C-alpha positions as CSV (number, residue, x, y, z in Angstrom):
1,M,12.6,0.4,23.9
2,P,11.4,-1.0,20.4
3,R,8.7,0.7,18.7
4,V,5.4,-1.3,18.0
5,L,3.3,-1.4,14.8
6,A,-0.1,-2.1,16.4
7,N,-2.4,-4.5,14.7
8,R,-2.6,-5.3,11.0
9,I,0.7,-3.7,9.8
10,W,0.5,-2.9,5.7
11,S,4.0,-2.5,4.7
12,R,4.7,-0.3,1.4
13,K,8.3,0.7,0.4
14,W,9.8,4.1,0.3
15,F,9.5,5.2,-3.1
16,R,5.5,4.7,-3.2
17,I,5.1,7.0,-0.7
18,P,5.0,10.1,-3.2
19,L,2.7,8.0,-5.7
20,L,0.0,7.6,-2.6
21,V,0.1,11.7,-1.4
22,V,-0.5,12.4,-5.0
23,A,-3.5,9.8,-4.7
24,L,-5.1,11.7,-1.7
25,S,-4.5,15.2,-2.6
26,C,-6.6,15.5,-5.6
27,T,-8.7,18.7,-5.5
28,P,-10.6,20.4,-8.2
29,S,-8.3,22.2,-11.0
30,Q,-8.9,24.9,-13.6
31,G,-11.7,23.7,-15.8
32,F,-13.5,21.3,-13.3
33,S,-16.3,22.6,-11.4
34,T,-16.4,20.9,-8.0
35,D,-19.7,19.2,-9.1
36,D,-17.5,17.4,-11.8
37,V,-14.6,16.5,-9.3
38,V,-17.5,14.9,-6.7
39,A,-19.4,13.2,-10.0
40,S,-15.9,11.6,-10.7
41,G,-15.3,10.2,-7.5
42,K,-12.4,11.8,-6.3
43,A,-14.1,14.8,-3.6
44,L,-15.1,11.4,-1.9
45,F,-12.9,9.7,0.4
46,P,-12.8,6.4,2.7
47,S,-14.1,7.0,6.4
48,C,-14.5,3.9,9.0
49,G,-16.0,3.9,12.2
50,G,-18.7,3.1,14.6
51,V,-19.3,-0.2,16.9
52,F,-18.3,-2.4,14.1
53,D,-15.9,-0.1,12.3
54,L,-18.5,-0.2,9.0
55,C,-16.8,2.4,6.4
56,G,-18.6,5.3,4.0
57,Y,-17.1,8.2,2.4
58,S,-16.8,11.8,3.5
59,D,-15.8,15.3,1.5
60,R,-11.7,14.9,1.7
61,Q,-11.7,18.9,2.0
62,T,-14.7,19.1,4.8
63,G,-14.6,16.0,6.2
64,K,-18.5,16.0,6.0
65,E,-20.2,12.7,5.7
66,L,-21.9,11.9,2.3
67,I,-22.3,8.1,2.1
68,S,-22.9,6.6,4.9
69,Q,-20.7,3.9,7.0
70,M,-22.6,0.8,6.0
71,F,-19.6,-1.2,4.2
72,E,-17.3,-3.5,5.5
73,R,-14.3,-1.9,3.2
74,A,-14.4,0.9,0.9
75,M,-11.8,1.7,-1.5
76,L,-11.2,5.2,-3.2
77,F,-13.4,6.2,-6.3
78,S,-11.7,5.1,-9.9
79,E,-13.7,6.3,-12.8
80,G,-16.8,7.1,-11.0
81,L,-16.8,4.1,-9.3
82,A,-15.8,2.3,-5.9
83,A,-15.1,-1.1,-4.5
84,V,-16.7,-2.0,-1.3
85,R,-17.5,-5.3,0.5
86,I,-20.9,-6.2,1.6
87,N,-21.9,-9.6,3.3
88,G,-18.0,-10.8,2.6
89,L,-18.0,-9.8,-1.0
90,F,-16.8,-7.1,-3.1
91,G,-19.4,-5.0,-5.7
92,Y,-18.7,-1.7,-6.9
93,I,-20.9,1.7,-5.7
94,N,-21.2,5.0,-7.8
95,T,-21.0,8.1,-5.8
96,A,-24.6,8.8,-5.4
97,G,-23.8,5.4,-2.5
98,K,-25.8,3.3,-4.9
99,V,-24.8,-0.8,-5.8
100,V,-24.3,-0.6,-9.3
101,I,-22.3,-3.7,-9.6
102,E,-23.6,-6.5,-7.0
103,P,-21.1,-8.1,-5.0
104,R,-19.8,-11.4,-6.1
105,F,-16.3,-11.0,-5.9
106,D,-13.6,-12.0,-2.9
107,L,-11.3,-8.9,-4.0
108,A,-11.6,-5.7,-6.5
109,G,-9.4,-3.5,-8.1
110,P,-9.5,-0.5,-9.1
111,F,-11.4,0.9,-13.1
112,H,-8.7,1.9,-15.7
113,D,-10.4,2.5,-19.0
114,G,-13.4,0.7,-18.3
115,F,-12.0,-2.6,-16.7
116,A,-11.5,-3.7,-12.9
117,E,-9.4,-6.9,-11.9
118,I,-11.6,-9.0,-9.7
119,L,-10.6,-11.7,-7.6
120,V,-12.8,-15.3,-7.2
121,G,-11.1,-17.7,-5.3
122,Q,-7.6,-17.6,-5.8
123,H,-7.3,-16.2,-9.6
124,T,-8.6,-13.2,-10.6
125,G,-9.9,-11.8,-13.9
126,V,-11.4,-8.6,-15.1
127,V,-15.0,-6.9,-14.8
128,A,-16.2,-4.2,-17.3
129,E,-18.3,-0.9,-16.1
130,T,-21.2,-2.8,-17.0
131,G,-20.9,-5.3,-14.7
132,K,-19.8,-8.3,-17.3
133,V,-16.8,-10.5,-16.5
134,V,-14.9,-10.1,-19.9
135,L,-12.2,-12.2,-18.6
136,E,-13.0,-15.0,-15.9
137,P,-11.1,-15.6,-13.5
138,Q,-7.9,-17.8,-14.3
139,F,-4.7,-16.0,-13.6
140,G,-2.9,-14.9,-10.5
141,R,-3.0,-11.5,-11.3
142,S,-4.4,-9.7,-14.5
143,T,-4.2,-5.6,-13.8
144,P,-5.3,-3.3,-16.6
145,I,-2.6,-1.0,-17.4
146,M,-3.2,0.8,-20.9
147,G,-7.1,0.3,-22.4
148,D,-8.1,-3.0,-23.0
149,V,-4.2,-4.6,-22.3
150,L,-3.3,-6.1,-18.9
151,I,0.1,-7.0,-17.4
152,V,-0.8,-10.9,-16.8
153,R,1.3,-13.2,-14.0
154,K,0.1,-16.8,-14.4
155,G,-0.4,-19.3,-11.6
156,Q,-2.8,-18.0,-8.4
157,F,-3.2,-14.6,-6.4
158,R,-0.4,-14.3,-3.9
159,P,-1.8,-12.4,-0.9
160,K,0.9,-10.0,0.6
161,R,-1.2,-8.6,3.8
162,A,-3.5,-9.6,5.9
163,P,-7.4,-10.0,4.9
164,E,-8.7,-6.7,5.9
165,M,-6.1,-4.7,4.2
166,E,-5.4,-6.5,1.2
167,E,-5.6,-4.8,-2.1
168,L,-5.7,-5.6,-5.9
169,E,-3.2,-2.7,-6.3
170,P,-2.0,-2.3,-9.5
171,F,1.5,-1.1,-8.3
172,D,1.9,-4.0,-6.2
173,L,1.9,-6.2,-9.4
174,L,4.6,-3.5,-11.3
175,Y,6.9,-3.1,-7.9
176,V,6.5,-5.9,-5.9
177,D,5.2,-9.2,-8.0
178,Y,8.5,-10.2,-9.2
179,G,8.8,-13.6,-11.8
180,P,7.8,-13.9,-15.4
181,M,4.3,-12.1,-16.9
182,G,2.9,-10.7,-20.3
183,L,0.9,-8.4,-22.1
184,Y,-2.7,-9.6,-22.7
185,S,-5.0,-8.1,-24.5
186,L,-8.7,-8.4,-24.2
187,S,-9.8,-8.4,-27.4
188,K,-6.6,-10.2,-29.4
189,G,-5.3,-12.0,-26.7
190,W,-1.6,-12.7,-25.8
191,L,0.5,-9.1,-27.1
192,T,3.8,-10.6,-26.1
193,A,5.5,-14.1,-24.9
194,Y,5.4,-15.1,-21.4
195,T,9.2,-13.7,-20.1
196,Y,8.7,-9.9,-19.2
197,E,9.2,-8.0,-16.2
198,F,7.2,-4.5,-16.4
199,K,7.5,-1.4,-14.1
200,P,5.5,1.8,-14.4
201,F,6.7,4.8,-16.8
202,E,3.7,7.0,-15.9
203,R,0.8,7.4,-13.4
204,G,-3.3,8.2,-15.2
205,R,-3.2,6.9,-18.4
206,P,-0.4,5.3,-19.7
207,N,0.5,5.5,-23.4
208,Y,4.1,3.1,-22.4
209,V,5.1,0.9,-20.1
210,W,9.0,-0.5,-18.8
211,A,9.8,-4.0,-20.4
212,R,12.9,-6.1,-20.1
213,D,12.8,-9.6,-21.8
214,A,13.9,-11.9,-18.7
215,S,14.8,-14.6,-21.7
216,A,16.8,-12.5,-23.5
217,K,20.7,-13.3,-23.1
218,Q,21.3,-9.4,-21.8
219,P,18.1,-8.7,-20.5
220,R,17.5,-4.6,-20.7
221,F,14.5,-2.2,-20.7
222,G,12.8,-0.5,-23.1
223,L,9.5,1.3,-23.4
224,M,6.5,-0.7,-24.9
225,N,3.0,0.6,-25.9
226,N,-0.2,-1.4,-25.9
227,E,0.6,-3.4,-29.2
228,G,3.2,-5.0,-27.4
229,E,5.6,-3.0,-29.6
230,W,9.2,-1.2,-28.5
231,K,8.7,2.6,-28.6
232,V,11.9,2.8,-26.8
233,E,14.7,-0.1,-27.9
234,P,15.6,-2.0,-24.7
235,A,18.5,-0.1,-23.6
236,F,18.4,0.3,-19.7
237,D,19.7,-2.0,-16.8
238,A,17.5,-0.1,-14.3
239,V,14.6,2.3,-14.7
240,Q,12.1,4.0,-12.7
241,S,8.9,6.0,-13.0
242,L,8.1,9.7,-14.3
243,H,8.7,12.4,-11.5
244,E,8.2,15.6,-13.0
245,G,8.8,14.8,-16.5
246,R,11.4,13.2,-16.3
247,A,12.3,9.3,-15.3
248,V,15.6,8.1,-14.1
249,V,17.6,5.1,-16.2
250,S,20.7,3.5,-15.6
251,V,23.2,1.2,-17.5
252,K,25.9,-0.8,-15.7
253,V,29.4,-0.5,-16.3
254,E,31.1,-3.8,-16.8
255,D,35.2,-4.1,-15.7
256,A,35.3,-0.1,-14.8
257,E,37.5,1.2,-12.5
258,T,34.9,4.0,-11.2
259,R,31.2,3.7,-12.1
260,R,30.8,6.9,-13.4
261,G,28.9,8.0,-16.3
262,H,25.6,5.4,-16.2
263,W,22.8,7.6,-14.3
264,G,20.7,9.9,-16.7
265,A,17.1,10.4,-17.1
266,V,14.4,10.1,-19.9
267,D,12.0,12.2,-21.1
268,P,8.3,10.9,-21.2
269,E,8.9,9.9,-24.8
270,G,11.8,8.2,-23.5
271,K,14.3,10.5,-25.3
272,V,17.3,10.8,-23.2
273,V,17.6,14.2,-22.1
274,I,19.9,14.1,-19.0
275,P,22.8,12.2,-19.9
276,L,24.2,9.3,-18.8
277,A,27.2,10.7,-16.9
278,Y,26.5,10.7,-13.1
279,D,27.3,8.4,-10.5
280,W,23.7,8.8,-9.4
281,L,20.6,10.2,-9.4
282,S,17.6,10.6,-7.2
283,Y,13.8,10.8,-8.3
284,W,13.0,14.6,-9.3
285,D,10.9,16.2,-6.3
286,Q,10.1,20.2,-6.6
287,G,11.9,20.7,-9.5
288,Y,15.8,18.9,-8.3
289,S,17.2,15.5,-8.1
290,V,20.0,14.8,-6.0
291,V,23.0,13.9,-8.1
292,R,26.3,12.4,-7.4
293,L,29.5,12.3,-9.2
294,N,33.0,11.8,-8.0
295,G,32.3,11.2,-4.2
296,E,30.5,14.8,-4.2
297,E,26.9,15.9,-4.6
298,G,24.6,18.8,-6.2
299,F,20.8,19.4,-7.0
300,L,20.1,18.8,-10.9
301,D,17.4,20.6,-12.4
302,T,14.7,19.1,-15.0
303,D,17.2,21.1,-18.0
304,G,20.1,19.4,-16.6
305,N,21.5,22.1,-14.8
306,L,23.0,22.1,-11.4
307,L,21.6,24.6,-8.8
308,G,24.3,27.0,-7.7
309,G,26.5,25.6,-10.7
310,R,28.4,23.2,-8.9
311,F,29.3,20.4,-6.7
312,F,29.3,20.2,-2.9
313,Q,30.4,17.7,-0.1
314,K,26.9,16.7,0.5
315,V,23.3,17.5,0.2
316,E,19.6,17.6,1.7
317,R,16.8,18.5,0.2
318,D,14.4,20.9,1.6
319,L,12.2,20.4,4.4
320,Q,8.4,22.2,5.4
321,G,9.8,24.7,2.5
322,K,13.2,25.6,4.2
323,P,15.9,26.3,1.5
324,Q,17.8,23.1,0.5
325,K,21.0,22.2,2.0
326,V,24.4,22.0,1.0
327,Q,27.9,21.3,2.6
328,L,30.7,23.2,1.8
329,D,34.4,22.6,3.7
330,G,32.4,21.2,6.7
331,N,30.0,23.4,7.0
332,W,26.1,23.3,6.3
333,F,24.7,25.6,3.9
334,G,21.2,26.7,3.1
335,I,21.3,27.7,-1.1
336,T,18.5,29.5,-2.6
337,A,16.7,29.0,-6.0
338,D,19.5,31.2,-7.7
339,G,22.3,29.7,-6.0
340,R,23.0,31.9,-3.6
341,L,24.2,30.7,-0.1
342,V,22.6,31.4,2.8
343,D,22.9,30.5,6.7
344,V,21.2,27.5,7.6
345,P,17.6,28.2,9.7
346,E,17.7,27.1,13.2
347,E,15.8,23.5,12.7
348,N,13.1,23.0,15.2
349,P,14.3,19.5,17.0
350,F,10.8,18.0,17.2
351,P,9.3,19.6,13.6
352,F,6.1,17.4,14.0
353,R,3.5,18.7,16.6
354,V,3.7,16.7,19.7
355,G,0.3,15.5,21.2
356,K,-1.1,14.1,24.2
357,P,0.2,10.7,24.1
358,I,-1.8,7.6,23.7
359,T,-2.5,5.7,26.7
360,P,-2.5,1.8,25.9
361,S,-5.8,0.4,26.4
362,K,-6.6,-2.9,28.1
363,S,-6.3,-6.1,25.4
364,T,-9.8,-6.4,26.1
365,Q,-11.1,-2.9,25.0
366,C,-11.7,-2.1,21.1
367,K,-11.4,1.1,19.6
368,S,-14.7,1.4,19.1
369,G,-15.7,1.1,23.1
370,V,-16.9,-2.5,22.2
371,S,-15.3,-4.6,25.2
372,I,-14.0,-8.3,24.9
373,V,-16.2,-9.4,27.9
374,S,-16.0,-13.8,29.1
375,K,-18.4,-16.1,31.1
376,E,-17.2,-19.5,32.2
377,G,-14.1,-19.2,30.4
378,L,-15.7,-18.2,26.5
379,W,-15.8,-15.1,25.1
380,G,-17.9,-12.7,23.6
381,L,-18.6,-8.8,22.6
382,Q,-20.3,-6.2,24.6
383,G,-21.2,-2.8,22.8
384,P,-20.6,0.5,24.3
385,D,-24.4,1.0,26.1
386,G,-23.6,-2.6,27.8
387,R,-25.6,-4.6,25.0
388,I,-24.2,-8.2,23.9
389,L,-23.2,-8.2,20.3
390,V,-22.0,-11.8,20.1
391,E,-22.4,-14.2,22.9
392,P,-20.0,-15.2,24.6
393,K,-19.1,-18.9,23.6
394,F,-15.8,-18.6,22.3
395,E,-12.5,-19.9,23.0
396,A,-11.1,-16.5,22.1
397,I,-12.7,-13.2,19.4
398,S,-11.3,-10.3,18.2
399,C,-12.4,-6.9,18.1
400,F,-14.6,-6.0,15.2
401,R,-12.8,-4.8,12.3
402,R,-13.9,-3.3,9.1
403,G,-17.7,-5.1,10.0
404,I,-15.8,-8.5,11.0
405,A,-14.8,-10.0,13.8
406,W,-12.9,-13.2,14.1
407,F,-13.5,-16.2,16.1
408,P,-11.8,-19.6,16.2
409,D,-13.9,-22.3,14.8
410,I,-13.1,-25.7,15.8
411,A,-14.5,-27.7,13.6
412,K,-12.2,-25.9,10.5
413,N,-9.2,-25.6,12.6
414,A,-9.4,-21.9,11.3
415,W,-10.2,-18.4,12.2
416,C,-13.4,-17.5,11.3
417,P,-15.8,-14.4,10.5
418,I,-18.6,-13.2,12.3
419,G,-21.1,-10.2,11.1
420,P,-22.6,-7.5,12.9
421,D,-25.6,-9.8,13.3
422,G,-23.5,-12.3,15.5
423,K,-23.6,-14.7,13.2
424,A,-20.9,-17.0,11.5
425,R,-20.3,-16.4,7.8
426,N,-18.5,-18.1,4.8
427,K,-16.9,-15.3,3.8
428,P,-14.1,-13.6,3.8
429,D,-12.4,-17.0,4.1
430,C,-11.9,-18.4,7.2
431,L,-7.9,-17.7,8.1
432,P,-5.6,-20.8,9.5
433,I,-4.2,-17.8,12.2
434,Y,-4.8,-14.8,13.5
435,S,-3.7,-12.2,15.9
436,E,-4.8,-9.0,16.8
437,V,-1.4,-7.5,17.7
438,E,1.9,-7.5,15.1
439,I,5.2,-5.9,15.3
440,S,7.3,-6.2,12.1
441,H,9.9,-8.9,11.9
442,H,8.4,-11.2,15.0
443,Y,6.2,-13.4,15.5
444,Q,4.0,-15.3,17.8
445,E,5.2,-17.2,20.6
446,K,4.7,-21.2,19.6
447,L,2.4,-22.1,22.3
448,D,1.4,-25.6,20.8
449,P,2.7,-27.6,17.9
450,D,-0.2,-26.7,15.9
451,P,0.1,-23.2,14.2
452,F,-3.9,-22.8,14.8
453,R,-4.0,-24.4,18.7
454,S,-0.7,-22.0,19.3
455,S,-2.6,-19.0,18.0
456,V,-5.5,-19.5,19.7
457,L,-3.9,-20.2,23.2
458,W,-1.6,-16.9,21.9
459,M,-4.9,-15.0,22.0
460,Q,-6.6,-16.5,25.1
461,A,-2.9,-15.2,27.0
462,F,-3.7,-12.0,25.2
463,L,-7.1,-11.7,27.0
464,K,-7.0,-13.2,30.2
465,H,-3.9,-10.4,30.8
466,G,-6.3,-7.3,29.9
467,S,-9.0,-9.2,32.0
468,D,-6.5,-10.1,34.9
469,P,-3.0,-8.4,34.7
470,S,-1.1,-11.0,37.1
471,H,-1.7,-13.3,34.4
472,P,1.1,-14.1,32.6
473,A,0.8,-11.9,29.0
474,P,2.1,-13.3,25.6
475,R,5.0,-12.6,23.7
476,L,6.3,-11.7,20.2
477,I,9.5,-13.4,19.0
478,G,11.7,-11.7,16.8
479,D,12.9,-13.0,13.7
480,G,17.0,-12.7,14.1
481,I,17.2,-10.5,11.5
482,Q,15.6,-7.1,12.2
483,G,13.7,-8.2,15.0
484,H,15.6,-9.5,18.2
485,G,14.5,-11.1,21.8
486,S,10.9,-11.7,23.1
487,I,8.4,-8.3,23.0
488,S,5.6,-9.3,25.8
489,V,2.4,-7.7,24.6
490,T,0.5,-6.3,27.6
491,C,-2.2,-4.1,25.2
492,R,-3.8,-3.7,22.3
493,E,-3.2,0.2,20.5
494,I,0.0,0.1,21.9
495,I,3.3,2.5,21.1
496,Q,5.2,1.0,23.1
497,C,4.7,-2.4,25.0
498,D,7.4,-3.6,27.6
């Protein structure tokens, strides 16, 4: 049975998962009181729910609601401010929940050194914490990275996710948004040519960023400061960001019989402290990197010492606090911090707590208890108490998600938003197609030559099946690359669908 990711899918690469964990695990540290943490916004975490799926903020430790659920979207706090969406537009609130920058942006990013990226139409600019737009929207991306210095990409903004999941995440630009970029200072203008590729070196308030000139004869990465000058001259073909004070780097070995001697690591100043003498290195986690040399593997600490003083056939990182694992002569052992081999603890074949299986709901039932109801072939929304939220007058309609439901506007040939008042909105912008359910590497079956009409017919079939199971359910078709065959979509909140 294929695994199904229900609703809108937000894909992130594996190497960003540790960064997300860091962002969500902020707790009061030595030298800071709980009041300090609350004032900075670190104690506040977005929480959404209710009939209209509106968002507020709760204490990340206790879950107690601190700011009421009254926003359509709520982003994480940064520098004491958080971007929120009100009536389709983004502004900023402070930690007391007061709007301090009026909603007037299509999207808004986190603050960094007093500046935040904002989107208006198809272009981004920069707003200061005073609410003044200090760079009029004119670029595809304009991400504050070091003081008043931005990484800029020209052209139009290129959405990467469904509208209710889209963010102006700085690391998207550095990890995903490939193409020429440049460093731009709000006070000085362009610092570099528009020919560079950038990657993050450190989180928080970085002093340097990895950069390479794509127009160079042999483009390599070096460390660049906020003046556009080299802290470390370009010397590496591939680079990673700092983890536990070490950043993995590598240099290609051309025309060599082996690929030995080209992976190592630098410290926070960019100095090579792990020599480029290995076939491969992973990032450091809990004090160790996985290292590979001559077909063997080992654990390398941040000083470059091998755990146990040797290599093994294979190694595996620890899981749930158990010892690291190493394979020797075909057998697996645990290895302690002082290098001793021990028996491998018996593993639970189900390491994660298994809860009660989720029963898929009908396609006409929303998670909030709202129902999608029909009258004379048209669709609307009814609350858990039986009150009509949106009159049944549309060819199809979605559940409320983040304060917005979507309906097909025939005049605009697009899916357009409805607010909690049941009235159509101008913001967010209308969509050419819409689907309540998405599965990675699968697409809605084509039911009409026009993409908009096809999506309307697909949604109608989805809702009709929920009202009458004898009505054929619509299908999602595999892309033939990682998705194969077709899936009949019979439910909304799905783990598996036949």
